[in-house]
C-alpha positions as CSV (number, residue, x, y, z in Angstrom):
1,X,-3.0,-8.2,15.7
2,X,-1.6,-10.3,12.8
3,X,0.1,-13.0,14.8
4,X,-1.5,-15.8,12.9
5,X,-0.1,-14.5,9.6
6,X,3.3,-14.1,11.0
7,X,3.4,-17.6,12.4
8,X,2.7,-19.3,9.1
9,X,4.6,-16.8,7.0
10,X,6.5,-18.6,4.2
11,X,10.2,-18.2,4.0
12,X,10.1,-16.4,0.6
13,X,8.5,-13.3,2.3
14,X,10.9,-12.5,5.1
15,X,10.0,-10.1,7.8
16,X,7.2,-7.7,6.9
17,X,6.4,-4.4,8.5
18,X,2.6,-4.2,8.1
19,X,2.2,-0.6,9.1
20,X,5.1,0.3,6.7
21,X,3.2,-1.6,4.0
22,X,0.2,0.7,4.4
23,X,2.5,3.8,4.6
24,X,4.1,2.8,1.3
25,X,0.7,2.3,-0.4
26,X,-0.6,5.7,0.8
27,X,2.5,7.4,-0.4
28,X,2.4,5.8,-3.8
29,X,-1.4,6.2,-4.3
30,X,-1.9,9.4,-2.3
31,X,-4.2,11.2,-4.8
32,X,-6.3,8.1,-5.1
33,X,-6.4,7.8,-1.3
34,X,-7.7,11.3,-0.9
35,X,-10.2,10.9,-3.7
36,X,-11.6,7.7,-2.1
37,X,-11.9,8.9,1.5
38,X,-12.2,12.7,1.2
39,X,-13.5,13.7,-2.3
40,X,-14.4,17.2,-1.1
41,X,-10.9,17.8,0.1
42,X,-9.5,16.3,-3.1
43,X,-11.3,18.9,-5.2
44,X,-9.6,21.7,-3.2
45,X,-6.0,20.3,-3.3
46,X,-3.5,21.6,-5.9
47,X,-1.9,18.3,-6.8
48,X,0.5,20.1,-9.2
49,X,2.4,21.0,-6.1
50,X,3.9,17.7,-4.8
51,X,2.5,16.6,-1.4
52,X,5.1,16.5,1.3
53,X,5.3,13.5,3.6
54,X,6.8,14.8,6.8
55,X,9.7,12.8,8.0
56,X,9.2,10.6,11.0
57,X,11.9,12.3,13.0
58,X,9.9,15.6,12.8
59,X,7.0,14.2,14.7
60,X,8.2,11.2,16.5
61,X,7.5,12.9,19.8
62,X,3.9,13.5,18.7
63,X,2.9,10.0,17.7
64,X,3.9,7.5,20.3
65,X,2.4,4.0,20.4
66,X,2.7,1.1,22.7
67,X,5.4,-1.3,21.7
68,X,4.2,-4.0,19.2
69,X,1.0,-2.1,18.3
70,X,0.2,-2.3,14.6
71,X,-0.5,1.2,13.4
72,X,0.4,3.3,10.3
73,X,0.7,7.0,10.7
74,X,1.4,9.6,8.1
75,X,1.4,13.4,8.3
76,X,1.2,14.9,4.8
77,X,1.5,18.6,3.9
78,X,-0.6,19.7,0.9
79,X,-1.5,23.0,-0.7
80,X,-5.0,24.0,-1.7
81,X,-5.9,25.7,-4.9
82,X,-6.5,28.8,-2.8
83,X,-2.9,28.8,-1.8
84,X,-3.5,27.7,1.8
85,X,-1.6,24.9,3.4
86,X,-3.2,21.9,5.1
87,X,-1.8,19.1,7.1
88,X,-3.4,15.7,6.8
89,X,-3.0,13.3,9.7
90,X,-3.6,9.7,8.6
91,X,-3.9,7.1,11.3
92,X,-4.6,3.4,10.5
93,X,-5.2,0.7,13.0
94,X,-4.0,-2.5,11.3
95,X,-6.3,-5.3,12.3
96,X,-6.1,-4.5,16.0
97,X,-8.6,-5.1,18.7
98,X,-11.0,-2.3,19.7
99,X,-9.1,0.2,21.8
100,X,-11.2,2.3,24.3
101,X,-8.5,5.0,24.4
102,X,-8.5,5.4,20.6
103,X,-10.4,8.8,20.5
104,X,-8.2,10.1,23.3
105,X,-5.1,9.2,21.2
106,X,-6.5,10.9,18.1
107,X,-7.1,14.1,20.2
108,X,-3.6,13.9,21.6
109,X,-2.1,13.7,18.1
110,X,-4.2,16.8,17.1
111,X,-3.2,19.0,20.0
112,X,0.4,18.0,19.9
113,X,0.6,18.9,16.2
114,X,-1.3,22.1,16.7
115,X,0.8,23.1,19.7
116,X,4.1,22.4,18.0
117,X,3.4,23.6,14.5
118,X,0.2,25.7,14.6
119,X,-1.3,24.2,11.4
120,X,-4.8,23.4,10.3
121,X,-5.2,19.6,10.4
122,X,-7.5,17.2,8.6
123,X,-7.5,14.0,10.7
124,X,-8.4,10.7,9.0
125,X,-8.7,7.5,11.0
126,X,-9.0,4.2,9.2
127,X,-10.1,1.2,11.2
128,X,-9.5,-2.3,9.7
129,X,-10.8,-4.3,12.7
130,X,-13.8,-6.6,12.4
131,X,-15.9,-5.1,15.3
132,X,-19.0,-3.4,13.9
133,X,-19.7,-1.8,17.3
134,X,-16.4,-0.1,17.7
135,X,-16.9,3.2,15.9
136,X,-14.9,6.0,17.6
137,X,-15.2,9.4,15.9
138,X,-15.2,11.9,18.8
139,X,-13.4,12.7,22.0
140,X,-15.3,14.7,24.7
141,X,-14.5,15.7,28.2
142,X,-16.0,18.3,30.5
143,X,-15.6,19.6,34.1
144,X,-17.8,22.2,35.8
145,X,-18.6,24.4,32.8
146,X,-15.4,23.7,30.9
147,X,-16.0,21.3,27.9
148,X,-14.1,20.1,24.9
149,X,-15.3,18.1,21.9
150,X,-13.0,16.9,19.2
151,X,-14.4,15.2,16.1
152,X,-12.4,13.6,13.3
153,X,-13.0,11.6,10.1
154,X,-13.4,7.9,10.8
155,X,-13.7,5.2,8.1
156,X,-14.5,1.7,9.0
157,X,-13.5,-1.0,6.5
158,X,-16.5,-3.2,7.6
159,X,-18.9,-0.4,6.4
160,X,-17.9,-0.8,2.7
161,X,-19.9,-3.1,0.5
162,X,-17.7,-5.8,-1.2
163,X,-19.4,-5.6,-4.6
164,X,-19.2,-1.8,-4.6
165,X,-15.5,-1.9,-3.9
166,X,-15.0,-4.4,-6.7
167,X,-16.8,-2.1,-9.1
168,X,-15.1,1.1,-8.0
169,X,-12.9,2.9,-10.5
170,X,-10.6,4.1,-7.7
171,X,-7.7,1.7,-7.3
172,X,-7.6,2.4,-3.6
173,X,-10.9,0.6,-3.3
174,X,-9.0,-2.6,-4.0
175,X,-6.7,-1.9,-1.1
176,X,-9.7,-1.4,1.2
177,X,-11.1,-4.7,-0.1
178,X,-7.8,-6.4,0.6
179,X,-7.9,-5.0,4.2
180,X,-11.4,-6.5,4.6
181,X,-10.3,-9.8,3.3
182,X,-7.1,-9.9,5.4
183,X,-9.3,-9.5,8.5
184,X,-11.8,-12.1,7.4
185,X,-9.1,-14.7,6.6
186,X,-6.3,-14.0,9.1
187,X,-6.5,-17.5,10.6
188,X,-7.3,-19.4,7.4
189,X,-4.6,-19.8,4.8
190,X,-6.9,-21.4,2.2
191,X,-9.3,-18.5,2.4
192,X,-6.4,-16.0,2.1
193,X,-5.3,-17.9,-1.0
194,X,-8.8,-17.6,-2.6
195,X,-9.0,-13.9,-1.7
196,X,-5.5,-13.2,-3.0
197,X,-6.3,-14.9,-6.3
198,X,-9.5,-13.0,-6.7
199,X,-7.9,-9.6,-6.0
200,X,-5.0,-10.2,-8.3
201,X,-7.3,-11.3,-11.1
202,X,-9.4,-8.2,-10.5
203,X,-6.4,-5.9,-10.8
204,X,-5.3,-7.6,-14.0
205,X,-8.7,-7.2,-15.6
206,X,-8.7,-3.4,-15.1
207,X,-7.9,-2.1,-18.5
208,X,-9.7,1.3,-18.4
209,X,-6.8,3.2,-16.9
210,X,-4.3,5.0,-19.1
211,X,-1.2,2.9,-19.7
212,X,1.2,4.7,-17.4
213,X,-1.3,4.8,-14.5
214,X,-2.1,1.1,-15.0
215,X,1.6,0.3,-14.7
216,X,1.8,2.1,-11.4
217,X,-1.5,0.6,-10.1
218,X,-0.6,-2.9,-11.0
219,X,2.9,-2.8,-9.6
220,X,1.8,-1.1,-6.4
221,X,-1.3,-3.0,-5.6
222,X,0.0,-6.5,-6.4
223,X,3.0,-5.8,-4.1
224,X,0.7,-4.6,-1.4
225,X,-1.7,-7.6,-1.7
226,X,1.1,-10.1,-1.9
227,X,2.5,-9.1,1.4
228,X,-0.8,-8.3,3.2
229,X,-2.4,-11.7,2.3
230,X,0.5,-14.0,3.0
231,X,0.1,-17.7,2.2
232,X,2.4,-20.7,2.6
233,X,4.9,-21.6,-0.1
234,X,2.8,-24.4,-1.6
235,X,-0.1,-22.1,-2.0
236,X,2.1,-19.5,-3.6
237,X,3.2,-22.0,-6.2
238,X,-0.4,-22.9,-6.8
239,X,-1.2,-19.2,-7.3
240,X,1.6,-18.8,-9.8
241,X,0.1,-21.7,-11.8
242,X,-3.4,-20.3,-11.4
243,X,-2.6,-16.8,-12.7
244,X,-0.9,-16.5,-16.0
245,X,0.8,-13.2,-16.6
246,X,1.2,-11.7,-20.0
247,X,4.6,-10.3,-21.1
248,X,3.2,-6.8,-20.8
249,X,1.9,-7.5,-17.2
250,X,5.3,-8.8,-16.3
251,X,7.0,-5.7,-17.6
252,X,4.5,-3.6,-15.6
253,X,5.2,-5.5,-12.4
254,X,8.9,-4.9,-13.0
255,X,8.3,-1.1,-12.7
256,X,10.0,-1.1,-9.3
257,X,12.6,-3.9,-9.5
258,X,13.6,-3.3,-5.9
259,X,10.1,-4.1,-4.7
260,X,9.0,-7.1,-6.7
261,X,6.1,-9.0,-5.1
262,X,7.4,-12.3,-3.7
263,X,4.9,-14.6,-5.4
264,X,5.6,-13.4,-8.9
265,X,9.0,-11.7,-8.4
266,X,11.2,-14.6,-9.3
267,X,9.1,-15.5,-12.3
268,X,9.1,-11.9,-13.5
269,X,12.9,-11.6,-13.1
270,X,13.5,-14.9,-15.0
271,X,11.2,-13.9,-17.8
272,X,12.9,-10.5,-18.1
273,X,16.4,-11.9,-18.0
274,X,15.5,-14.3,-20.8
275,X,14.3,-11.4,-22.9
276,X,17.5,-9.5,-22.1
277,X,19.6,-12.5,-23.2
278,X,17.7,-12.7,-26.6
279,X,18.4,-9.0,-27.1
280,X,22.0,-9.5,-26.2
281,X,22.4,-12.3,-28.7
282,X,20.9,-10.1,-31.5
283,X,23.3,-7.3,-30.5
284,X,26.3,-9.6,-30.6
285,X,25.4,-10.6,-34.1
286,X,25.2,-7.0,-35.1
287,X,28.7,-6.4,-33.7
288,X,27.9,-4.3,-30.6
289,X,30.6,-4.3,-27.9
290,X,30.2,-6.4,-24.8
291,X,30.5,-3.3,-22.7
292,X,27.6,-1.5,-24.5
293,X,25.4,-4.6,-24.4
294,X,26.0,-5.0,-20.7
295,X,25.0,-1.4,-20.1
296,X,21.8,-1.6,-22.2
297,X,20.6,-5.0,-21.0
298,X,21.9,-5.0,-17.4
299,X,23.4,-8.4,-17.9
300,X,26.9,-9.0,-16.7
301,X,29.8,-9.0,-19.2
302,X,30.7,-12.6,-18.2
303,X,27.1,-13.7,-19.0
304,X,27.2,-11.9,-22.4
305,X,30.5,-13.6,-23.2
306,X,28.9,-17.0,-22.5
307,X,26.2,-16.1,-25.1
308,X,29.0,-15.9,-27.8
309,X,29.7,-19.6,-27.6
């Protein structure tokens, strides 16, 4: 579990839902997720048709976990180029201890979905724990000539080579690397700081993506890393001084202003507001109305009036 992270969580973060953090990442980088873990399936999916993330209330009776267990579950409906429909069950164990009943739970998810909805299911299990021996990928039981074997796709974060993840062109590789680092440093704030700094610098150095995709990747991944690798306030301040963001990178990070990463969020907001004030001053000189300036810059009318003095 992530208790050590929660105990030394800085005030600027607030409460964090870690399984929700993984769900948000998968939703926002779903194509990249499928390409990274299931390239053959990726080639068959018609991504022009928007994947449908089934609402939690539709399957809450299917996926039931013990209270306090850190998991992230998603059921996603996609359409293949052939016109067929597939459901993808994504199950992530977030830094948990090896669970001997894991394969049984995976089978229970499968048969409950099949029984209720009668759909073909692609099951993907992601394990972020540090145990190299715990590698569940099959559920089997038999009794007097009656036998059942259920196999599913299992991906273990410890299997991935750190250097290969850093060199991958798929942005989801950085998320897997962050998951590895979070496990390695869950009891060491200084180590989390070093990992966090390394990952953010790695993201900022990626210039090969088209501009719009880079905006999404930067905004999404830095938000994810900032919350996954939490560090005390003094180290957050150190990180802000260590990593200098360009104006363009600040604008990219502001892509989702309701989900600014805590380490850089305040800095980005202040920088953006300063830019808006400069624009407002220029518009005032040109004779634009206060109401129009407020609408275009998102500054308050009172703040714009103060700029007139």
